[in-house]
N, CA, C and O atoms as a GROMACS GRO file, in nm:
protein
  268
    1UNK      N    1   0.078  -0.097   0.009
    1UNK     CA    2  -0.014  -0.025  -0.018
    1UNK      C    3   0.092   0.121   0.012
    1UNK      O    4   0.173   0.143   0.102
    2UNK      N    5   0.051   0.200  -0.100
    2UNK     CA    6   0.116   0.356  -0.089
    2UNK      C    7  -0.009   0.459  -0.120
    2UNK      O    8  -0.130   0.438  -0.126
    3UNK      N    9   0.073   0.583  -0.137
    3UNK     CA   10  -0.021   0.704  -0.196
    3UNK      C   11  -0.066   0.620  -0.292
    3UNK      O   12  -0.170   0.556  -0.300
    4UNK      N   13   0.032   0.631  -0.369
    4UNK     CA   14   0.003   0.614  -0.546
    4UNK      C   15  -0.086   0.513  -0.600
    4UNK      O   16  -0.120   0.508  -0.718
    5UNK      N   17  -0.131   0.419  -0.490
    5UNK     CA   18  -0.229   0.280  -0.514
    5UNK      C   19  -0.355   0.324  -0.586
    5UNK      O   20  -0.370   0.444  -0.610
    6UNK      N   21  -0.416   0.266  -0.610
    6UNK     CA   22  -0.579   0.320  -0.675
    6UNK      C   23  -0.659   0.296  -0.540
    6UNK      O   24  -0.653   0.185  -0.487
    7UNK      N   25  -0.721   0.382  -0.491
    7UNK     CA   26  -0.778   0.364  -0.322
    7UNK      C   27  -0.920   0.238  -0.363
    7UNK      O   28  -0.953   0.162  -0.271
    8UNK      N   29  -0.971   0.230  -0.455
    8UNK     CA   30  -1.082   0.127  -0.484
    8UNK      C   31  -0.997  -0.008  -0.433
    8UNK      O   32  -0.978  -0.074  -0.331
    9UNK      N   33  -0.969  -0.004  -0.536
    9UNK     CA   34  -0.917  -0.189  -0.602
    9UNK      C   35  -0.769  -0.223  -0.429
    9UNK      O   36  -0.739  -0.337  -0.393
   10UNK      N   37  -0.723  -0.125  -0.378
   10UNK     CA   38  -0.669  -0.134  -0.229
   10UNK      C   39  -0.788  -0.132  -0.156
   10UNK      O   40  -0.725  -0.207  -0.081
   11UNK      N   41  -0.881  -0.123  -0.111
   11UNK     CA   42  -0.978  -0.150  -0.012
   11UNK      C   43  -1.060  -0.290  -0.056
   11UNK      O   44  -1.089  -0.391   0.009
   12UNK      N   45  -1.078  -0.261  -0.155
   12UNK     CA   46  -1.174  -0.388  -0.234
   12UNK      C   47  -1.042  -0.505  -0.146
   12UNK      O   48  -1.070  -0.579  -0.051
   13UNK      N   49  -0.893  -0.490  -0.215
   13UNK     CA   50  -0.820  -0.620  -0.172
   13UNK      C   51  -0.783  -0.618  -0.010
   13UNK      O   52  -0.705  -0.702   0.035
   14UNK      N   53  -0.831  -0.535   0.059
   14UNK     CA   54  -0.766  -0.543   0.214
   14UNK      C   55  -0.949  -0.593   0.243
   14UNK      O   56  -0.948  -0.696   0.311
   15UNK      N   57  -1.090  -0.549   0.212
   15UNK     CA   58  -1.174  -0.618   0.243
   15UNK      C   59  -1.201  -0.806   0.210
   15UNK      O   60  -1.256  -0.891   0.281
   16UNK      N   61  -1.136  -0.818   0.071
   16UNK     CA   62  -1.096  -0.962   0.077
   16UNK      C   63  -1.068  -0.991   0.215
   16UNK      O   64  -1.147  -1.017   0.307
   17UNK      N   65  -0.961  -0.982   0.214
   17UNK     CA   66  -0.812  -1.052   0.366
   17UNK      C   67  -0.930  -1.033   0.470
   17UNK      O   68  -0.926  -1.085   0.582
   18UNK      N   69  -1.005  -0.977   0.438
   18UNK     CA   70  -1.168  -1.014   0.589
   18UNK      C   71  -1.098  -0.881   0.686
   18UNK      O   72  -1.080  -0.912   0.804
   19UNK      N   73  -1.049  -0.710   0.637
   19UNK     CA   74  -1.052  -0.634   0.723
   19UNK      C   75  -1.209  -0.593   0.693
   19UNK      O   76  -1.277  -0.604   0.591
   20UNK      N   77  -1.237  -0.544   0.816
   20UNK     CA   78  -1.345  -0.446   0.816
   20UNK      C   79  -1.389  -0.348   0.757
   20UNK      O   80  -1.287  -0.290   0.724
   21UNK      N   81  -1.482  -0.284   0.718
   21UNK     CA   82  -1.458  -0.181   0.635
   21UNK      C   83  -1.443  -0.052   0.718
   21UNK      O   84  -1.386   0.041   0.662
   22UNK      N   85  -1.473  -0.039   0.807
   22UNK     CA   86  -1.419   0.100   0.899
   22UNK      C   87  -1.259   0.119   0.939
   22UNK      O   88  -1.217   0.228   0.976
   23UNK      N   89  -1.156  -0.023   0.926
   23UNK     CA   90  -1.028  -0.008   0.929
   23UNK      C   91  -0.993  -0.005   0.805
   23UNK      O   92  -0.887   0.054   0.785
   24UNK      N   93  -1.068  -0.068   0.671
   24UNK     CA   94  -1.086  -0.033   0.522
   24UNK      C   95  -1.027   0.102   0.541
   24UNK      O   96  -0.907   0.128   0.546
   25UNK      N   97  -1.168   0.217   0.555
   25UNK     CA   98  -1.143   0.338   0.550
   25UNK      C   99  -1.086   0.384   0.641
   25UNK      O  100  -1.074   0.505   0.624
   26UNK      N  101  -1.036   0.345   0.743
   26UNK     CA  102  -0.941   0.490   0.847
   26UNK      C  103  -0.764   0.426   0.695
   26UNK      O  104  -0.697   0.507   0.631
   27UNK      N  105  -0.746   0.266   0.689
   27UNK     CA  106  -0.643   0.310   0.580
   27UNK      C  107  -0.632   0.365   0.486
   27UNK      O  108  -0.528   0.422   0.452
   28UNK      N  109  -0.731   0.362   0.427
   28UNK     CA  110  -0.801   0.475   0.304
   28UNK      C  111  -0.726   0.630   0.303
   28UNK      O  112  -0.656   0.679   0.214
   29UNK      N  113  -0.775   0.697   0.458
   29UNK     CA  114  -0.777   0.788   0.435
   29UNK      C  115  -0.642   0.818   0.454
   29UNK      O  116  -0.576   0.885   0.375
   30UNK      N  117  -0.576   0.745   0.612
   30UNK     CA  118  -0.438   0.749   0.617
   30UNK      C  119  -0.335   0.712   0.545
   30UNK      O  120  -0.265   0.804   0.504
   31UNK      N  121  -0.295   0.565   0.507
   31UNK     CA  122  -0.191   0.508   0.404
   31UNK      C  123  -0.214   0.544   0.275
   31UNK      O  124  -0.121   0.562   0.198
   32UNK      N  125  -0.378   0.563   0.230
   32UNK     CA  126  -0.351   0.588   0.110
   32UNK      C  127  -0.403   0.735   0.049
   32UNK      O  128  -0.457   0.758  -0.059
   33UNK      N  129  -0.362   0.841   0.174
   33UNK     CA  130  -0.397   0.951   0.099
   33UNK      C  131  -0.511   1.023   0.101
   33UNK      O  132  -0.525   1.145   0.089
   34UNK      N  133  -0.637   0.890   0.128
   34UNK     CA  134  -0.753   1.001   0.043
   34UNK      C  135  -0.875   1.130   0.146
   34UNK      O  136  -0.960   1.146   0.233
   35UNK      N  137  -0.785   1.190   0.037
   35UNK     CA  138  -0.949   1.362   0.145
   35UNK      C  139  -1.068   1.338   0.168
   35UNK      O  140  -1.140   1.396   0.249
   36UNK      N  141  -1.108   1.214   0.071
   36UNK     CA  142  -1.276   1.204   0.130
   36UNK      C  143  -1.357   1.052   0.181
   36UNK      O  144  -1.450   0.976   0.152
   37UNK      N  145  -1.262   1.072   0.263
   37UNK     CA  146  -1.319   0.954   0.325
   37UNK      C  147  -1.465   0.998   0.433
   37UNK      O  148  -1.483   1.108   0.486
   38UNK      N  149  -1.578   0.846   0.446
   38UNK     CA  150  -1.666   0.883   0.523
   38UNK      C  151  -1.666   0.746   0.615
   38UNK      O  152  -1.712   0.636   0.583
   39UNK      N  153  -1.611   0.778   0.723
   39UNK     CA  154  -1.638   0.623   0.749
   39UNK      C  155  -1.740   0.527   0.760
   39UNK      O  156  -1.833   0.605   0.738
   40UNK      N  157  -1.786   0.436   0.774
   40UNK     CA  158  -1.904   0.384   0.826
   40UNK      C  159  -1.973   0.395   0.928
   40UNK      O  160  -1.931   0.414   1.042
   41UNK      N  161  -2.092   0.382   0.890
   41UNK     CA  162  -2.144   0.399   1.098
   41UNK      C  163  -2.138   0.552   1.111
   41UNK      O  164  -2.209   0.614   1.190
   42UNK      N  165  -2.082   0.588   1.059
   42UNK     CA  166  -2.040   0.776   1.097
   42UNK      C  167  -2.190   0.860   1.050
   42UNK      O  168  -2.286   0.820   0.984
   43UNK      N  169  -2.170   0.957   1.098
   43UNK     CA  170  -2.288   1.054   1.093
   43UNK      C  171  -2.257   1.108   0.924
   43UNK      O  172  -2.199   1.216   0.916
   44UNK      N  173  -2.297   1.030   0.778
   44UNK     CA  174  -2.270   1.029   0.685
   44UNK      C  175  -2.334   1.136   0.591
   44UNK      O  176  -2.279   1.209   0.508
   45UNK      N  177  -2.472   1.124   0.630
   45UNK     CA  178  -2.596   1.274   0.586
   45UNK      C  179  -2.466   1.412   0.655
   45UNK      O  180  -2.408   1.495   0.584
   46UNK      N  181  -2.453   1.398   0.782
   46UNK     CA  182  -2.415   1.530   0.815
   46UNK      C  183  -2.223   1.535   0.722
   46UNK      O  184  -2.129   1.541   0.801
   47UNK      N  185  -2.219   1.534   0.704
   47UNK     CA  186  -2.054   1.512   0.672
   47UNK      C  187  -2.053   1.533   0.508
   47UNK      O  188  -1.945   1.559   0.455
   48UNK      N  189  -2.164   1.522   0.435
   48UNK     CA  190  -2.184   1.529   0.267
   48UNK      C  191  -2.141   1.737   0.299
   48UNK      O  192  -2.033   1.788   0.270
   49UNK      N  193  -2.203   1.777   0.333
   49UNK     CA  194  -2.147   1.862   0.324
   49UNK      C  195  -1.996   1.948   0.335
   49UNK      O  196  -1.959   2.059   0.296
   50UNK      N  197  -1.934   1.844   0.404
   50UNK     CA  198  -1.745   1.869   0.368
   50UNK      C  199  -1.658   1.775   0.299
   50UNK      O  200  -1.545   1.731   0.317
   51UNK      N  201  -1.791   1.754   0.176
   51UNK     CA  202  -1.718   1.666   0.045
   51UNK      C  203  -1.634   1.794   0.022
   51UNK      O  204  -1.658   1.898   0.083
   52UNK      N  205  -1.497   1.778  -0.102
   52UNK     CA  206  -1.481   1.680  -0.108
   52UNK      C  207  -1.375   1.647  -0.009
   52UNK      O  208  -1.297   1.567  -0.060
   53UNK      N  209  -1.332   1.686   0.148
   53UNK     CA  210  -1.241   1.697   0.256
   53UNK      C  211  -1.312   1.629   0.399
   53UNK      O  212  -1.290   1.664   0.514
   54UNK      N  213  -1.422   1.502   0.343
   54UNK     CA  214  -1.463   1.466   0.492
   54UNK      C  215  -1.303   1.406   0.553
   54UNK      O  216  -1.267   1.403   0.671
   55UNK      N  217  -1.242   1.370   0.458
   55UNK     CA  218  -1.125   1.258   0.614
   55UNK      C  219  -1.082   1.416   0.694
   55UNK      O  220  -1.090   1.435   0.815
   56UNK      N  221  -1.036   1.518   0.595
   56UNK     CA  222  -0.971   1.602   0.704
   56UNK      C  223  -1.051   1.642   0.794
   56UNK      O  224  -0.996   1.673   0.900
   57UNK      N  225  -1.247   1.660   0.783
   57UNK     CA  226  -1.319   1.713   0.876
   57UNK      C  227  -1.364   1.618   0.986
   57UNK      O  228  -1.415   1.653   1.092
   58UNK      N  229  -1.329   1.447   0.935
   58UNK     CA  230  -1.338   1.380   1.045
   58UNK      C  231  -1.194   1.385   1.146
   58UNK      O  232  -1.201   1.379   1.269
   59UNK      N  233  -1.129   1.391   1.109
   59UNK     CA  234  -0.974   1.486   1.178
   59UNK      C  235  -0.948   1.526   1.266
   59UNK      O  236  -0.902   1.490   1.374
   60UNK      N  237  -0.994   1.647   1.198
   60UNK     CA  238  -1.034   1.782   1.286
   60UNK      C  239  -1.120   1.724   1.403
   60UNK      O  240  -1.079   1.737   1.518
   61UNK      N  241  -1.251   1.653   1.375
   61UNK     CA  242  -1.354   1.624   1.458
   61UNK      C  243  -1.275   1.548   1.610
   61UNK      O  244  -1.311   1.571   1.725
   62UNK      N  245  -1.180   1.468   1.574
   62UNK     CA  246  -1.133   1.325   1.670
   62UNK      C  247  -1.049   1.415   1.713
   62UNK      O  248  -1.044   1.378   1.830
   63UNK      N  249  -0.950   1.543   1.705
   63UNK     CA  250  -0.866   1.592   1.816
   63UNK      C  251  -0.957   1.665   1.848
   63UNK      O  252  -1.019   1.560   1.865
   64UNK      N  253  -1.009   1.720   1.865
   64UNK     CA  254  -1.089   1.793   1.928
   64UNK      C  255  -1.178   1.903   1.860
   64UNK      O  256  -1.289   1.922   1.909
   65UNK      N  257  -1.149   1.956   1.780
   65UNK     CA  258  -1.176   2.080   1.686
   65UNK      C  259  -1.342   2.067   1.671
   65UNK      O  260  -1.428   2.148   1.706
   66UNK      N  261  -1.344   2.046   1.660
   66UNK     CA  262  -1.545   1.990   1.659
   66UNK      C  263  -1.589   2.075   1.785
   66UNK      O  264  -1.667   2.162   1.746
   67UNK      N  265  -1.570   2.081   1.907
   67UNK     CA  266  -1.667   2.128   2.015
   67UNK      C  267  -1.680   2.244   2.026
   67UNK      O  268  -1.757   2.289   2.111
   0.00000   0.00000   0.00000
């Protein structure tokens, strides 16, 4: 896996290995550099306003910037 990998193919390969959807999404966000990932089970509709930068918005909120 690297930032140049096809993100859809890499995520599909991870899922085929048994990696759960949330972990595959985090890998896609952090290791593959995808700026627009909404984590499964999260508030996807609420994040639509932040497209195409949902990964950055989620990281900001996770670090306490959404208080």
